[in-house]
N, CA and C atoms as an extended XYZ file, in Angstrom:
339
Properties=species:S:1:pos:R:3:atomname:S:1:resname:S:1:resid:I:1 pbc="F F F"
N       -25.747      -21.592       20.994 N   MET     1
C       -26.057      -20.679       19.918 CA  MET     1
C       -27.437      -21.061       19.380 C   MET     1
N       -28.268      -20.053       19.217 N   SER     2
C       -29.620      -20.312       18.741 CA  SER     2
C       -29.637      -20.491       17.222 C   SER     2
N       -30.740      -20.985       16.736 N   LEU     3
C       -30.901      -21.174       15.296 CA  LEU     3
C       -30.817      -19.834       14.562 C   LEU     3
N       -31.359      -18.785       15.151 N   SER     4
C       -31.310      -17.459       14.538 CA  SER     4
C       -29.871      -16.970       14.398 C   SER     4
N       -29.093      -17.141       15.450 N   GLU     5
C       -27.695      -16.724       15.409 CA  GLU     5
C       -26.908      -17.534       14.377 C   GLU     5
N       -27.154      -18.808       14.360 N   LEU     6
C       -26.458      -19.677       13.422 CA  LEU     6
C       -26.806      -19.321       11.976 C   LEU     6
N       -28.084      -19.080       11.707 N   ALA     7
C       -28.508      -18.722       10.354 CA  ALA     7
C       -27.873      -17.407        9.917 C   ALA     7
N       -27.832      -16.423       10.811 N   CYS     8
C       -27.220      -15.131       10.471 CA  CYS     8
C       -25.713      -15.268       10.290 C   CYS     8
N       -25.078      -16.116       11.081 N   SER     9
C       -23.641      -16.346       10.929 CA  SER     9
C       -23.328      -16.941        9.568 C   SER     9
N       -24.090      -17.975        9.201 N   TYR    10
C       -23.877      -18.597        7.897 CA  TYR    10
C       -24.163      -17.622        6.757 C   TYR    10
N       -25.205      -16.833        6.891 N   ALA    11
C       -25.529      -15.860        5.851 CA  ALA    11
C       -24.395      -14.848        5.691 C   ALA    11
N       -23.852      -14.367        6.803 N   ALA    12
C       -22.744      -13.416        6.739 CA  ALA    12
C       -21.513      -14.045        6.098 C   ALA    12
N       -21.230      -15.300        6.429 N   LEU    13
C       -20.086      -15.988        5.820 CA  LEU    13
C       -20.286      -16.188        4.318 C   LEU    13
N       -21.495      -16.510        3.914 N   ILE    14
C       -21.792      -16.672        2.483 CA  ILE    14
C       -21.588      -15.352        1.754 C   ILE    14
N       -22.111      -14.270        2.314 N   LEU    15
C       -21.946      -12.958        1.689 CA  LEU    15
C       -20.473      -12.583        1.599 C   LEU    15
N       -19.748      -12.801        2.672 N   HIS    16
C       -18.318      -12.475        2.675 CA  HIS    16
C       -17.561      -13.310        1.650 C   HIS    16
N       -17.867      -14.580        1.576 N   ASP    17
C       -17.195      -15.480        0.637 CA  ASP    17
C       -17.431      -15.063       -0.802 C   ASP    17
N       -18.616      -14.539       -1.087 N   ASP    18
C       -18.931      -14.096       -2.448 CA  ASP    18
C       -18.470      -12.670       -2.722 C   ASP    18
N       -17.871      -12.011       -1.729 N   GLY    19
C       -17.384      -10.655       -1.916 CA  GLY    19
C       -18.483       -9.609       -1.895 C   GLY    19
N       -19.612       -9.932       -1.315 N   ILE    20
C       -20.760       -9.022       -1.226 CA  ILE    20
C       -20.719       -8.352        0.142 C   ILE    20
N       -20.923       -7.034        0.207 N   PRO    21
C       -20.934       -6.369        1.509 CA  PRO    21
C       -22.008       -6.964        2.431 C   PRO    21
N       -21.639       -7.160        3.691 N   VAL    22
C       -22.548       -7.755        4.666 CA  VAL    22
C       -23.434       -6.654        5.238 C   VAL    22
N       -24.705       -6.671        4.856 N   THR    23
C       -25.682       -5.711        5.370 CA  THR    23
C       -26.843       -6.477        5.987 C   THR    23
N       -27.607       -5.790        6.812 N   SER    24
C       -28.733       -6.460        7.468 CA  SER    24
C       -29.770       -6.922        6.449 C   SER    24
N       -29.971       -6.123        5.392 N   GLU    25
C       -30.947       -6.513        4.368 CA  GLU    25
C       -30.516       -7.782        3.644 C   GLU    25
N       -29.237       -7.881        3.330 N   LYS    26
C       -28.755       -9.058        2.598 CA  LYS    26
C       -28.741      -10.300        3.480 C   LYS    26
N       -28.416      -10.118        4.765 N   ILE    27
C       -28.480      -11.253        5.693 CA  ILE    27
C       -29.924      -11.737        5.800 C   ILE    27
N       -30.854      -10.803        5.970 N   ALA    28
C       -32.270      -11.163        6.088 CA  ALA    28
C       -32.774      -11.850        4.824 C   ALA    28
N       -32.318      -11.392        3.661 N   THR    29
C       -32.739      -12.006        2.397 CA  THR    29
C       -32.255      -13.448        2.295 C   THR    29
N       -31.003      -13.690        2.658 N   LEU    30
C       -30.473      -15.056        2.593 CA  LEU    30
C       -31.180      -15.978        3.587 C   LEU    30
N       -31.408      -15.482        4.784 N   VAL    31
C       -32.063      -16.303        5.806 CA  VAL    31
C       -33.501      -16.613        5.386 C   VAL    31
N       -34.174      -15.623        4.809 N   LYS    32
C       -35.541      -15.840        4.340 CA  LYS    32
C       -35.561      -16.847        3.196 C   LYS    32
N       -34.571      -16.760        2.291 N   ALA    33
C       -34.487      -17.709        1.175 CA  ALA    33
C       -34.240      -19.124        1.675 C   ALA    33
N       -33.558      -19.245        2.806 N   ALA    34
C       -33.308      -20.562        3.396 CA  ALA    34
C       -34.493      -21.056        4.205 C   ALA    34
N       -35.534      -20.219        4.306 N   ASN    35
C       -36.762      -20.570        5.018 CA  ASN    35
C       -36.498      -20.877        6.496 C   ASN    35
N       -35.641      -20.010        7.099 N   VAL    36
C       -35.335      -20.142        8.519 CA  VAL    36
C       -36.010      -18.984        9.253 C   VAL    36
N       -36.892      -19.283       10.191 N   PRO    37
C       -37.543      -18.195       10.938 CA  PRO    37
C       -36.586      -17.605       11.975 C   PRO    37
N       -36.406      -16.276       11.930 N   ILE    38
C       -35.532      -15.601       12.886 CA  ILE    38
C       -36.236      -14.351       13.419 C   ILE    38
N       -35.753      -13.855       14.539 N   GLU    39
C       -36.237      -12.596       15.072 CA  GLU    39
C       -35.667      -11.472       14.212 C   GLU    39
N       -36.418      -10.394       14.065 N   SER    40
C       -36.049       -9.339       13.124 CA  SER    40
C       -34.804       -8.552       13.520 C   SER    40
N       -34.383       -8.626       14.764 N   TYR    41
C       -33.231       -7.830       15.190 CA  TYR    41
C       -31.884       -8.493       14.900 C   TYR    41
N       -31.856       -9.806       14.646 N   TRP    42
C       -30.591      -10.508       14.433 CA  TRP    42
C       -29.799      -10.008       13.221 C   TRP    42
N       -30.396       -9.839       12.055 N   PRO    43
C       -29.593       -9.382       10.906 CA  PRO    43
C       -28.910       -8.036       11.170 C   PRO    43
N       -29.595       -7.112       11.827 N   GLY    44
C       -28.999       -5.815       12.139 CA  GLY    44
C       -27.814       -5.929       13.089 C   GLY    44
N       -27.935       -6.811       14.094 N   LEU    45
C       -26.832       -7.014       15.040 CA  LEU    45
C       -25.603       -7.589       14.341 C   LEU    45
N       -25.823       -8.565       13.487 N   PHE    46
C       -24.701       -9.166       12.789 CA  PHE    46
C       -24.077       -8.193       11.793 C   PHE    46
N       -24.891       -7.400       11.120 N   ALA    47
C       -24.360       -6.410       10.178 CA  ALA    47
C       -23.500       -5.385       10.912 C   ALA    47
N       -23.938       -4.936       12.086 N   LYS    48
C       -23.147       -3.979       12.863 CA  LYS    48
C       -21.844       -4.598       13.343 C   LYS    48
N       -21.894       -5.861       13.725 N   LEU    49
C       -20.683       -6.550       14.155 CA  LEU    49
C       -19.657       -6.572       13.035 C   LEU    49
N       -20.103       -6.930       11.838 N   PHE    50
C       -19.163       -7.081       10.738 CA  PHE    50
C       -18.759       -5.748       10.116 C   PHE    50
N       -19.419       -4.650       10.495 N   GLU    51
C       -18.931       -3.328       10.109 CA  GLU    51
C       -17.672       -2.995       10.898 C   GLU    51
N       -17.623       -3.463       12.150 N   LYS    52
C       -16.531       -3.119       13.049 CA  LYS    52
C       -15.410       -4.147       13.048 C   LYS    52
N       -15.694       -5.356       12.685 N   ARG    53
C       -14.706       -6.430       12.712 CA  ARG    53
C       -14.482       -6.993       11.313 C   ARG    53
N       -13.253       -7.368       11.045 N   ASN    54
C       -12.921       -8.001        9.776 CA  ASN    54
C       -13.262       -9.494        9.881 C   ASN    54
N       -14.065       -9.978        8.975 N   ILE    55
C       -14.503      -11.381        9.031 CA  ILE    55
C       -13.317      -12.332        8.898 C   ILE    55
N       -12.337      -11.985        8.075 N   ASP    56
C       -11.157      -12.840        7.937 CA  ASP    56
C       -10.423      -12.978        9.268 C   ASP    56
N       -10.316      -11.877       10.019 N   ASP    57
C        -9.675      -11.946       11.332 CA  ASP    57
C       -10.463      -12.831       12.285 C   ASP    57
N       -11.776      -12.725       12.244 N   LEU    58
C       -12.606      -13.556       13.112 CA  LEU    58
C       -12.439      -15.030       12.781 C   LEU    58
N       -12.372      -15.348       11.497 N   ILE    59
C       -12.223      -16.736       11.071 CA  ILE    59
C       -10.857      -17.277       11.482 C   ILE    59
N        -9.813      -16.482       11.298 N   MET    60
C        -8.462      -16.945       11.597 CA  MET    60
C        -8.204      -17.076       13.090 C   MET    60
N        -8.974      -16.386       13.929 N   ASN    61
C        -8.753      -16.408       15.370 CA  ASN    61
C        -9.797      -17.219       16.113 C   ASN    61
N       -10.441      -18.137       15.441 N   VAL    62
C       -11.476      -18.946       16.091 CA  VAL    62
C       -10.898      -19.761       17.234 C   VAL    62
N        -9.756      -20.357       17.055 N   GLY    63
C        -9.177      -21.224       18.064 CA  GLY    63
C        -8.513      -20.498       19.204 C   GLY    63
N        -8.219      -19.229       19.045 N   SER    64
C        -7.551      -18.508       20.125 CA  SER    64
C        -8.576      -18.112       21.160 C   SER    64
N        -8.271      -18.394       22.390 N   GLY    65
C        -9.232      -18.091       23.441 CA  GLY    65
C        -8.662      -17.148       24.468 C   GLY    65
N        -9.467      -16.780       25.406 N   GLY    66
C        -9.018      -15.931       26.500 CA  GLY    66
C        -8.616      -14.552       26.043 C   GLY    66
N        -7.532      -14.036       26.601 N   GLY    67
C        -7.071      -12.688       26.315 CA  GLY    67
C        -6.416      -12.556       24.965 C   GLY    67
N        -6.014      -13.644       24.332 N   GLY    68
C        -5.320      -13.565       23.051 CA  GLY    68
C        -6.175      -12.999       21.938 C   GLY    68
N        -7.469      -13.249       21.975 N   ALA    69
C        -8.339      -12.771       20.905 CA  ALA    69
C        -8.451      -11.257       20.916 C   ALA    69
N        -8.507      -10.643       22.088 N   ALA    70
C        -8.622       -9.188       22.165 CA  ALA    70
C        -7.370       -8.521       21.621 C   ALA    70
N        -6.219       -9.088       21.880 N   VAL    71
C        -4.977       -8.522       21.374 CA  VAL    71
C        -4.915       -8.648       19.867 C   VAL    71
N        -5.365       -9.769       19.331 N   ALA    72
C        -5.311       -9.981       17.893 CA  ALA    72
C        -6.188       -8.981       17.146 C   ALA    72
N        -7.297       -8.562       17.743 N   PHE    73
C        -8.178       -7.631       17.064 CA  PHE    73
C        -7.699       -6.197       17.186 C   PHE    73
N        -7.003       -5.863       18.272 N   SER    74
C        -6.646       -4.472       18.487 CA  SER    74
C        -5.311       -4.102       17.867 C   SER    74
N        -4.416       -5.041       17.700 N   ALA    75
C        -3.106       -4.724       17.149 CA  ALA    75
C        -3.031       -5.134       15.689 C   ALA    75
N        -2.620       -4.229       14.789 N   PRO    76
C        -2.491       -4.609       13.388 CA  PRO    76
C        -1.321       -5.564       13.200 C   PRO    76
N        -1.472       -6.476       12.291 N   ALA    77
C        -0.431       -7.463       12.023 CA  ALA    77
C         0.652       -6.839       11.149 C   ALA    77
N         1.887       -6.965       11.568 N   ALA    78
C         2.995       -6.424       10.788 CA  ALA    78
C         3.346       -7.405        9.686 C   ALA    78
N         3.469       -6.939        8.472 N   GLY    79
C         3.853       -7.793        7.353 CA  GLY    79
C         2.773       -8.760        6.939 C   GLY    79
N         1.542       -8.457        7.198 N   GLY    80
C         0.446       -9.315        6.758 CA  GLY    80
C         0.284      -10.574        7.578 C   GLY    80
N         0.956      -10.663        8.721 N   GLY    81
C         0.778      -11.827        9.573 CA  GLY    81
C         1.605      -13.027        9.156 C   GLY    81
N         2.464      -12.882        8.151 N   SER    82
C         3.241      -14.031        7.685 CA  SER    82
C         4.314      -14.440        8.682 C   SER    82
N         4.757      -13.530        9.544 N   ALA    83
C         5.780      -13.867       10.528 CA  ALA    83
C         5.220      -14.739       11.635 C   ALA    83
N         3.936      -14.682       11.884 N   ALA    84
C         3.339      -15.455       12.960 CA  ALA    84
C         3.209      -16.931       12.605 C   ALA    84
N         3.074      -17.247       11.332 N   ALA    85
C         2.871      -18.629       10.921 CA  ALA    85
C         4.058      -19.525       11.261 C   ALA    85
N         5.323      -19.143       10.955 N   PRO    86
C         6.433      -20.020       11.334 CA  PRO    86
C         6.556      -20.189       12.845 C   PRO    86
N         6.283      -19.139       13.604 N   ALA    87
C         6.367      -19.249       15.056 CA  ALA    87
C         5.322      -20.210       15.586 C   ALA    87
N         4.122      -20.162       15.034 N   ALA    88
C         3.065      -21.073       15.457 CA  ALA    88
C         3.413      -22.506       15.084 C   ALA    88
N         3.996      -22.698       13.903 N   ALA    89
C         4.379      -24.041       13.476 CA  ALA    89
C         5.469      -24.602       14.379 C   ALA    89
N         6.419      -23.758       14.794 N   ALA    90
C         7.485      -24.216       15.682 CA  ALA    90
C         6.921      -24.601       17.042 C   ALA    90
N         5.936      -23.843       17.525 N   ALA    91
C         5.326      -24.161       18.809 CA  ALA    91
C         4.593      -25.492       18.752 C   ALA    91
N         3.934      -25.766       17.636 N   VAL    92
C         3.217      -27.027       17.489 CA  VAL    92
C         4.202      -28.187       17.451 C   VAL    92
N         5.336      -27.997       16.753 N   GLU    93
C         6.319      -29.067       16.674 CA  GLU    93
C         6.915      -29.369       18.044 C   GLU    93
N         7.130      -28.322       18.859 N   GLU    94
C         7.671      -28.547       20.189 CA  GLU    94
C         6.707      -29.339       21.047 C   GLU    94
N         5.423      -29.100       20.905 N   LYS    95
C         4.431      -29.798       21.706 CA  LYS    95
C         4.292      -31.255       21.296 C   LYS    95
N         4.659      -31.587       20.057 N   LYS    96
C         4.495      -32.955       19.576 CA  LYS    96
C         5.475      -33.922       20.219 C   LYS    96
N         6.607      -33.423       20.712 N   GLU    97
C         7.586      -34.295       21.332 CA  GLU    97
C         7.004      -34.854       22.621 C   GLU    97
N         6.959      -36.174       22.709 N   GLU    98
C         6.389      -36.816       23.884 CA  GLU    98
C         7.525      -37.290       24.790 C   GLU    98
N         7.328      -37.164       26.078 N   PRO    99
C         8.373      -37.650       26.993 CA  PRO    99
C         8.454      -39.174       26.928 C   PRO    99
N         9.659      -39.671       27.128 N   LYS   100
C         9.871      -41.115       27.093 CA  LYS   100
C         9.199      -41.743       28.299 C   LYS   100
N         8.394      -42.759       28.060 N   GLU   101
C         7.719      -43.442       29.153 CA  GLU   101
C         8.691      -44.395       29.836 C   GLU   101
N         8.615      -44.418       31.152 N   GLU   102
C         9.469      -45.325       31.903 CA  GLU   102
C         8.814      -46.699       31.959 C   GLU   102
N         9.610      -47.707       31.799 N   SER   103
C         9.082      -49.062       31.921 CA  SER   103
C         9.523      -49.643       33.256 C   SER   103
N         8.923      -50.745       33.619 N   ASP   104
C         9.283      -51.400       34.864 CA  ASP   104
C        10.735      -51.855       34.845 C   ASP   104
N        11.247      -52.223       33.673 N   GLU   105
C        12.619      -52.690       33.561 CA  GLU   105
C        13.606      -51.577       33.888 C   GLU   105
N        13.232      -50.322       33.596 N   ASP   106
C        14.106      -49.203       33.885 CA  ASP   106
C        14.270      -49.010       35.394 C   ASP   106
N        13.282      -49.437       36.166 N   MET   107
C        13.318      -49.250       37.614 CA  MET   107
C        13.967      -50.419       38.332 C   MET   107
N        14.340      -51.442       37.618 N   GLY   108
C        15.014      -52.567       38.235 CA  GLY   108
C        14.105      -53.704       38.619 C   GLY   108
N        12.846      -53.639       38.289 N   PHE   109
C        11.950      -54.758       38.562 CA  PHE   109
C        10.905      -54.844       37.462 C   PHE   109
N        10.262      -55.988       37.377 N   SER   110
C         9.199      -56.154       36.398 CA  SER   110
C         8.028      -56.848       37.054 C   SER   110
N         6.934      -56.948       36.349 N   LEU   111
C         5.720      -57.532       36.888 CA  LEU   111
C         5.860      -59.032       37.153 C   LEU   111
N         6.702      -59.715       36.369 N   PHE   112
C         6.785      -61.171       36.469 CA  PHE   112
C         8.030      -61.657       37.179 C   PHE   112
N         8.636      -60.870       38.033 N   ASP   113
C         9.827      -61.329       38.776 CA  ASP   113
C         9.462      -62.214       39.921 C   ASP   113
């Protein structure tokens, strides 16, 4: 990711966090105030992206990769997405269980026999 992309990303997140509509002019103003040199087309690209995508959805789906991200953006969440949280927590708990390691004693011999 280039410095221009990173600066525009941070500017968009700042605007979103403050509840200000994300526009190319406001992104450019924040980046200019931060004294970061960028190409003039970046703020417009980021503004168009955030017109079509919900920033909260993008933030919440950062870790999902592959085909899962496309499904998350195209299908509306039923019930505000609260049903997905317990299922995700259960999946994480299942992964935490580690298989019992076998020791040499279990096989009938040890290193010092």
